[in-house]
C-alpha positions in Angstrom: 9.1 -3.8 11.7 9.9 -7.1 10.1 13.4 -7.0 8.4 12.3 -9.4 5.7 9.8 -6.9 4.5 12.3 -4.0 4.0 12.9 -4.9 0.3 9.2 -4.4 -0.3 8.9 -1.0 1.3 8.6 1.4 -1.7 8.5 5.1 -1.9 5.0 6.5 -2.1 5.9 7.8 -5.6 7.0 4.3 -6.8 4.0 2.6 -5.2 1.5 5.0 -6.8 3.3 4.7 -10.1 2.8 0.9 -10.1 -0.8 1.2 -9.2 -1.5 3.9 -11.7 -0.3 1.7 -14.6 -3.0 -0.8 -13.7 -5.7 1.9 -14.1 -3.9 3.5 -17.1 -3.7 6.9 -15.4 -0.7 9.2 -14.8 -0.1 10.2 -11.2 2.3 13.2 -10.9 3.1 13.4 -7.2 6.5 13.8 -5.5 7.7 12.0 -2.4 8.3 15.3 -0.6 4.7 16.4 -1.1 3.5 13.1 0.5 6.0 13.5 3.3 4.7 17.0 4.0 1.1 15.8 4.1 1.6 12.6 6.1 4.0 12.1 8.9 2.1 9.0 10.1 -1.2 7.3 9.3 -3.6 5.8 11.9 -6.6 4.3 10.3 -8.5 4.6 13.6 -8.0 8.4 13.6 -10.8 10.1 11.7 -8.7 13.1 10.7 -6.0 10.9 9.3 -8.5 8.8 7.3 -10.3 11.8 5.9 -7.0 13.4 4.9 -5.8 10.2 3.2 -9.1 9.7 1.4 -9.0 13.2 0.1 -5.5 12.8 -1.1 -6.4 9.7 -3.1 -9.5 11.4 -4.5 -7.3 14.3 -5.7 -5.3 11.7 -7.7 -8.4 10.2 -9.3 -8.3 7.1 -7.1 -10.7 6.0 -4.3 -9.5 4.6 -1.0 -11.1 2.0 1.0 -9.9 0.0 4.0 -9.5 -3.7 3.5 -9.4 -5.6 6.8 -7.6 -8.9 6.6 -6.0 -11.3 9.0 -4.0 -13.4 6.6 -3.0 -13.5 2.9 -5.9 -15.7 2.0 -8.4 -12.9 2.9 -7.0 -11.0 0.0 -7.9 -13.6 -2.7 -11.2 -12.0 -3.6 -9.9 -8.4 -3.6 -9.2 -6.5 -6.8 -5.5 -6.0 -7.3 -3.1 -4.2 -7.0 -3.6 -3.1 -3.4 -1.5 -0.5 -1.7 -0.6 -1.7 1.8 0.4 1.2 4.1 1.9 0.7 7.5 1.4 3.1 10.4 4.9 4.2 9.9 4.0 5.3 6.3 5.8 2.4 4.7 4.2 1.6 1.3 4.0 -1.8 -0.3 2.2 -3.0 -3.4 0.4 -6.4 -3.2 -0.6 -8.0 -6.5 -1.9 -11.4 -5.2 -3.1 -13.0 -2.0 -2.9 -16.6 -0.7 -0.9 -18.5 1.8 1.9 -16.2 0.7 1.2 -12.8 -0.7 2.9 -11.5 -3.8 4.6 -8.1 -3.4 6.5 -5.9 -5.7 10.0 -5.0 -4.6 11.9 -1.8 -5.4 13.3 -3.3 -8.6 9.8 -4.1 -9.9 10.2 -7.8 -9.3 7.3 -9.9 -8.1 8.1 -12.1 -5.0 6.0 -14.3 -2.8 6.4 -13.3 0.9 5.0 -15.0 4.0 3.9 -12.4 6.5 3.1 -13.4 10.0 -0.7 -13.0 10.8 0.1 -10.8 13.8 1.7 -8.2 11.6 -1.4 -8.0 9.4 -3.9 -7.2 12.1 
């Protein structure tokens, strides 16, 4: 894991709260519930993908994979985007480009340069 990304790792509860505001919906889910459901997430594992998609559907949200190799690939995507690492670290991206704009735990927006290898 990249140490400079640690301030942008949010709890699932916080990340979902930020996203739900954009869609004007209320999501009432607790961190413990998410931790019980998901120990890890491997998008290449069909069972993990189905479980994650069903989880988001139960919240009234749809889930789709966005494959990108750099921040500029995100420019045409609707925002905000939840970024989820294989270790179940949640980040909220609100803008793409040479640097991507992430939300930190205090709700501040910051531009962050992420190495391309980390995004693949």
